[in-house]
C-alpha positions as CSV (number, residue, x, y, z in Angstrom):
1,M,-21.2,-23.9,42.4
2,W,-17.9,-22.1,42.1
3,G,-16.6,-25.2,39.7
4,E,-20.2,-25.2,38.2
5,A,-19.5,-21.4,37.5
6,E,-16.3,-22.2,36.1
7,A,-17.9,-24.3,33.7
8,V,-20.1,-22.0,32.6
9,V,-17.6,-19.2,32.0
10,G,-15.1,-22.4,29.8
11,A,-17.7,-23.4,27.6
12,V,-18.8,-20.0,26.7
13,A,-15.1,-19.1,26.0
14,E,-14.9,-22.4,23.9
15,A,-18.1,-21.4,22.2
16,E,-16.5,-18.0,20.8
17,R,-13.3,-19.9,20.2
18,L,-14.7,-22.2,17.7
19,E,-17.2,-19.2,16.5
20,D,-14.0,-17.4,15.6
21,A,-12.3,-20.3,13.9
22,A,-15.3,-20.7,11.4
23,L,-15.5,-17.3,10.9
24,T,-11.7,-16.6,10.3
25,R,-11.8,-19.9,8.1
26,A,-15.0,-18.3,6.2
27,A,-13.0,-14.9,5.4
28,Q,-9.9,-16.9,4.8
29,A,-12.2,-18.2,2.1
30,G,-12.9,-14.7,0.3
31,E,-16.7,-14.0,2.6
32,V,-16.9,-10.4,2.8
33,A,-19.4,-10.9,5.4
34,A,-17.5,-13.3,7.9
35,L,-14.4,-10.5,8.1
36,G,-16.8,-7.9,8.9
37,L,-18.7,-10.5,11.4
38,L,-14.8,-10.5,12.7
39,L,-14.1,-7.2,13.6
40,E,-17.3,-6.2,14.8
41,R,-16.6,-9.0,17.5
42,H,-13.2,-7.7,19.1
43,R,-14.0,-4.3,18.2
44,A,-14.2,-3.2,21.7
45,G,-10.7,-5.2,21.9
46,M,-9.3,-3.5,19.5
47,R,-10.1,0.0,20.3
48,A,-9.4,-0.5,24.1
49,V,-5.9,-0.9,23.1
50,A,-5.3,2.0,20.6
51,L,-6.9,4.2,23.3
52,S,-4.5,2.7,26.4
53,I,-1.6,3.5,23.9
54,L,-2.8,6.8,21.6
55,G,-5.8,7.8,24.2
56,P,-8.7,9.1,22.8
57,G,-8.3,10.8,19.4
58,A,-7.8,11.1,15.0
59,D,-4.3,8.7,15.6
60,A,-6.7,6.4,17.5
61,D,-9.6,6.5,14.9
62,D,-6.9,6.1,12.2
63,V,-5.4,2.9,13.9
64,M,-8.7,1.3,14.5
65,Q,-9.7,1.9,10.2
66,D,-6.3,0.6,8.9
67,A,-5.9,-2.2,11.0
68,A,-9.7,-3.7,9.1
69,L,-7.8,-2.9,6.0
70,T,-4.4,-5.0,7.5
71,A,-6.6,-7.7,8.5
72,L,-8.3,-8.1,5.3
73,R,-4.8,-7.9,3.4
74,R,-3.4,-10.4,6.5
75,I,-6.2,-12.7,7.0
76,D,-4.8,-16.3,5.2
77,G,-2.0,-15.4,7.1
78,V,-3.4,-16.6,10.3
79,R,-2.9,-20.1,11.4
80,E,-4.5,-20.3,14.7
81,P,-8.4,-19.6,13.3
82,G,-9.4,-19.9,17.1
83,S,-7.1,-16.9,18.6
84,V,-7.5,-14.5,16.0
85,G,-9.3,-11.6,18.3
86,A,-5.7,-11.9,19.5
87,W,-4.2,-11.6,16.5
88,L,-5.9,-8.2,16.1
89,R,-5.3,-6.7,19.0
90,M,-1.8,-7.3,18.3
91,I,-2.1,-5.8,14.7
92,V,-3.4,-2.7,16.7
93,R,-0.9,-3.0,19.3
94,N,2.0,-2.4,16.6
95,A,0.3,0.6,14.5
96,S,-0.3,2.3,18.0
97,R,3.3,2.3,19.0
98,N,4.8,2.8,15.4
99,V,2.1,6.1,15.7
100,L,4.3,6.8,19.3
101,R,7.7,6.3,17.3
102,R,6.5,8.5,14.6
103,S,5.6,11.6,16.5
104,A,8.6,11.2,18.7
105,V,10.9,11.9,15.9
106,L,11.2,15.0,13.5
107,D,11.3,13.2,10.1
108,P,8.5,11.2,9.1
109,L,8.4,7.3,9.4
110,D,5.9,5.0,8.2
111,D,3.0,5.1,10.0
112,I,2.0,1.1,9.5
113,R,5.5,-1.3,9.2
114,L,4.2,-4.9,9.7
115,P,6.4,-7.3,10.6
116,P,9.5,-8.1,8.3
117,D,7.8,-12.1,7.7
118,E,6.7,-13.7,4.4
119,E,2.8,-12.4,5.0
120,A,4.4,-8.9,5.3
121,D,5.8,-8.7,1.7
122,P,3.2,-6.6,-0.4
123,A,4.5,-8.2,-3.7
124,R,4.2,-12.3,-1.9
125,W,1.3,-11.4,-0.6
126,L,-0.5,-10.2,-3.7
127,E,0.7,-13.6,-5.4
128,R,-0.7,-15.8,-2.8
129,N,-3.6,-13.9,-0.7
130,A,-7.1,-15.5,-2.1
131,L,-8.9,-11.8,-1.1
132,R,-6.2,-10.0,-4.2
133,D,-8.1,-9.7,-6.7
134,W,-11.4,-9.0,-4.8
135,M,-9.9,-6.5,-3.4
136,W,-7.9,-5.1,-6.6
137,E,-11.6,-4.7,-8.5
138,A,-12.5,-2.8,-5.5
139,L,-10.4,0.0,-5.3
140,E,-10.7,0.6,-9.4
141,E,-14.4,1.7,-7.9
142,L,-12.8,4.1,-6.2
143,S,-12.0,7.7,-7.8
144,P,-8.3,8.7,-8.6
145,A,-8.4,11.5,-5.8
146,L,-9.1,8.3,-3.2
147,R,-7.5,5.4,-4.7
148,M,-3.8,6.8,-4.9
149,P,-3.9,7.6,-1.3
150,L,-5.3,3.8,-0.5
151,V,-2.8,2.3,-2.4
152,L,0.4,4.3,-1.1
153,R,-0.7,3.4,2.3
154,H,-1.4,0.1,2.0
155,F,0.3,-1.5,-0.6
156,T,4.0,0.6,-1.2
157,E,6.7,-0.1,0.9
158,Q,7.9,3.4,0.9
159,V,5.9,6.1,0.6
160,T,3.1,5.2,3.7
161,S,3.5,8.2,5.8
162,Y,0.7,11.2,5.7
163,E,3.1,13.6,4.8
164,Q,4.6,11.3,1.7
165,I,1.1,11.1,0.3
166,A,0.8,14.2,0.5
167,K,3.7,15.2,-1.0
168,V,3.2,12.7,-3.9
169,C,-1.0,13.6,-4.4
170,G,-0.2,18.0,-4.0
171,V,-2.4,18.1,-1.4
172,P,-2.3,19.0,2.7
173,V,-2.1,16.7,5.3
174,G,-5.5,17.2,6.5
175,T,-6.8,16.5,3.2
176,V,-4.5,13.0,3.2
177,R,-6.4,12.5,6.5
178,S,-9.9,12.8,5.0
179,R,-9.5,11.0,1.7
180,L,-8.3,8.2,3.1
181,S,-11.2,8.3,5.6
182,L,-13.4,8.3,2.9
183,G,-11.7,5.8,0.8
184,R,-11.7,3.3,3.6
185,V,-15.6,3.8,3.8
186,K,-16.2,3.8,0.1
187,L,-13.3,0.9,-0.6
188,A,-15.9,-1.4,2.4
189,A,-19.2,-0.7,0.2
190,A,-17.5,-1.8,-2.9
191,L,-15.5,-4.7,-1.5
192,A,-19.4,-5.8,-0.2
193,A,-20.7,-4.6,-3.9
194,N,-18.0,-6.8,-5.5
195,A,-18.0,-9.6,-3.3
196,E,-19.7,-12.4,-5.8
197,T,-18.3,-10.9,-9.0
198,G,-15.7,-12.2,-10.9
199,H,-12.7,-10.2,-10.4
200,S,-9.3,-10.1,-12.6
201,D,-6.1,-11.6,-12.1
202,T,-4.2,-9.2,-10.0
203,A,-1.6,-11.5,-9.7
204,R,-0.6,-12.2,-13.7
205,R,-1.0,-8.3,-13.7
206,V,2.2,-7.8,-11.1
207,R,4.1,-10.5,-12.7
208,A,3.5,-8.3,-16.0
209,S,4.0,-5.0,-14.7
210,R,7.8,-6.4,-12.9
211,F,8.9,-7.9,-16.4
212,E,7.6,-4.8,-18.1
213,A,9.9,-2.5,-15.1
214,R,12.6,-4.6,-15.8
215,E,12.3,-4.4,-19.7
216,T,12.4,-0.3,-19.3
217,L,15.6,-0.7,-17.2
218,D,17.2,-2.6,-19.5
219,A,16.1,-0.1,-22.9
220,A,17.5,2.9,-21.1
221,E,20.5,1.0,-20.2
222,R,20.9,0.3,-24.1
223,G,19.9,3.9,-25.1
224,R,16.5,3.0,-25.7
225,F,14.4,5.2,-23.3
226,G,12.1,7.1,-25.8
227,T,12.0,4.4,-28.0
228,L,10.5,2.1,-25.8
229,V,8.2,5.4,-24.5
230,T,7.3,6.7,-28.1
231,E,6.1,2.9,-28.4
232,R,3.9,2.1,-25.2
233,W,3.5,5.2,-23.6
234,S,1.0,8.2,-24.5
235,P,1.9,10.6,-26.8
236,E,-0.1,12.7,-24.0
237,V,2.0,11.8,-21.4
238,A,3.2,14.5,-18.7
239,L,5.6,14.8,-16.0
240,L,3.3,15.9,-12.5
241,R,4.2,17.3,-9.2
242,G,1.2,16.9,-6.8
243,K,-0.9,18.3,-9.4
244,D,0.6,20.0,-11.7
245,R,2.0,19.3,-14.7
246,I,5.6,20.3,-15.8
247,G,7.2,18.7,-17.9
248,D,6.7,16.4,-20.6
249,R,8.2,13.0,-22.4
250,D,11.1,15.0,-24.0
251,I,12.1,15.9,-20.4
252,L,11.5,12.5,-18.9
253,V,13.9,10.8,-21.4
254,R,16.7,13.7,-21.2
255,A,16.5,13.0,-17.2
256,M,16.6,9.1,-17.8
257,D,19.3,9.4,-20.1
258,G,21.4,12.1,-18.6
259,D,21.4,9.7,-15.0
260,I,22.5,6.9,-17.1
261,A,25.2,8.6,-18.8
262,D,25.7,9.7,-15.3
263,G,26.4,6.0,-14.1
264,V,23.5,5.9,-12.3
265,R,21.5,2.8,-12.2
266,Q,17.8,1.1,-10.6
267,R,16.7,-1.6,-9.0
268,L,13.3,-2.4,-8.9
269,V,12.4,-4.0,-5.4
270,N,8.5,-3.6,-5.3
271,A,5.5,-3.3,-7.9
272,V,2.0,-2.6,-7.4
273,A,-0.6,-3.8,-10.3
274,G,-4.0,-2.1,-10.8
275,R,-5.9,-1.6,-14.4
276,S,-5.4,2.1,-13.6
277,L,-2.2,2.7,-11.8
278,T,0.8,1.6,-11.4
279,I,3.5,2.0,-9.0
280,W,7.6,0.9,-9.2
281,E,10.0,1.3,-5.8
282,M,13.2,1.2,-7.4
283,D,16.5,1.6,-5.8
284,I,18.8,3.6,-6.9
285,L,22.5,2.5,-7.5
286,N,24.9,5.7,-7.8
287,P,28.3,5.9,-8.8
288,A,31.0,4.8,-6.8
289,A,32.7,8.2,-7.9
290,H,29.5,9.9,-6.7
291,P,27.7,8.6,-4.0
292,E,25.3,11.3,-3.7
293,H,24.4,11.6,-7.8
294,C,20.3,10.8,-7.0
295,P,18.9,9.9,-3.6
296,P,19.0,6.3,-2.5
297,S,15.4,5.7,-4.1
298,V,12.4,6.6,-6.0
299,A,8.2,5.6,-6.8
300,W,7.3,5.9,-9.6
301,L,3.6,6.7,-9.9
302,M,2.6,6.2,-13.5
303,S,-1.5,6.9,-13.6
304,L,-2.9,4.3,-16.3
305,D,-5.2,5.3,-19.8
306,A,-8.0,2.6,-20.8
307,G,-5.2,1.3,-22.6
308,G,-3.2,0.8,-19.8
309,R,-0.3,3.6,-21.6
310,V,0.9,5.9,-19.1
311,R,-0.2,8.8,-19.2
312,G,0.3,10.6,-15.9
313,L,4.1,9.9,-14.3
314,R,4.8,11.4,-11.1
315,L,8.5,11.0,-9.4
316,F,8.7,10.6,-5.4
317,H,12.1,10.1,-3.5
318,P,11.2,8.8,-0.1
319,R,14.9,9.2,0.7
320,P,15.9,12.4,-0.6
321,V,19.5,13.4,-0.2
322,Q,19.8,16.2,2.3
323,A,15.9,16.0,2.5
324,I,16.1,18.3,-0.5
325,E,13.8,16.2,-3.2
326,M,15.9,16.2,-6.3
327,L,13.9,16.1,-9.9
328,P,13.4,15.2,-12.7
329,A,16.3,12.1,-11.5
330,L,14.4,9.6,-12.2
């Protein structure tokens, strides 16, 4: 009898493994319903992991929400579809531990940092993931106030913590939490609504944005940044800090020209490109004589008009020199 019971348990486990495998392959092919079923099947196990590390509360809820979007981004990287449950629990475990590490230090850290493998690179994911166009089409359905926090948290490399997003958007951390929560709900609805429609080519847009970023940096080094801004950006382009306008085209050009004259250079490390929002993450290379001239990195967060021209630019330094943001250093 004991042997029969073991056989029954084994048969049930094998059936569940086969069902997981079928749902994973369907999700990898872009079926939103399949991913939803996978998350629902393993929700209890995922939540148990979050609660065992973080205990009940807002952090565990946030990790669960983030895990769903991480699964959407990385489902195509699952090599053993029948073991997707363990993969989902690993995502929750890593995210929960990162939350603990973040709370243990004074300086904010990225809340979710995926393993440093090929799938964790946002640019490579955007080029390869079969769901990328569908995801971005859904993001474009959101309001700018909801879209910006989601894109920063899940697609940039250095501007992902609640504190950083709050500084960029000019809102309290609590508002960032609520916008992320509402944004995820609306994103899920938009994903479902857009599942069967045609989607724009995100990979092509990202490649074009990288090329444009390098053209922009090259123009700056040749003293033509002002000309490029005049030709390609909106005449009403505004430099923003949070929600406030603090400058216009002239201050942008003066700041860039001043940095170039002082020997400062920038190098593109990541590009995120939607129809209404583009982000360039740059390393800043200071001259040897003045190694602390500018912070070591900067993110260009550009809001675009209907014609694709930059109409609003926020500059954010994820690691400001001596914890002071230096604006408007580009």
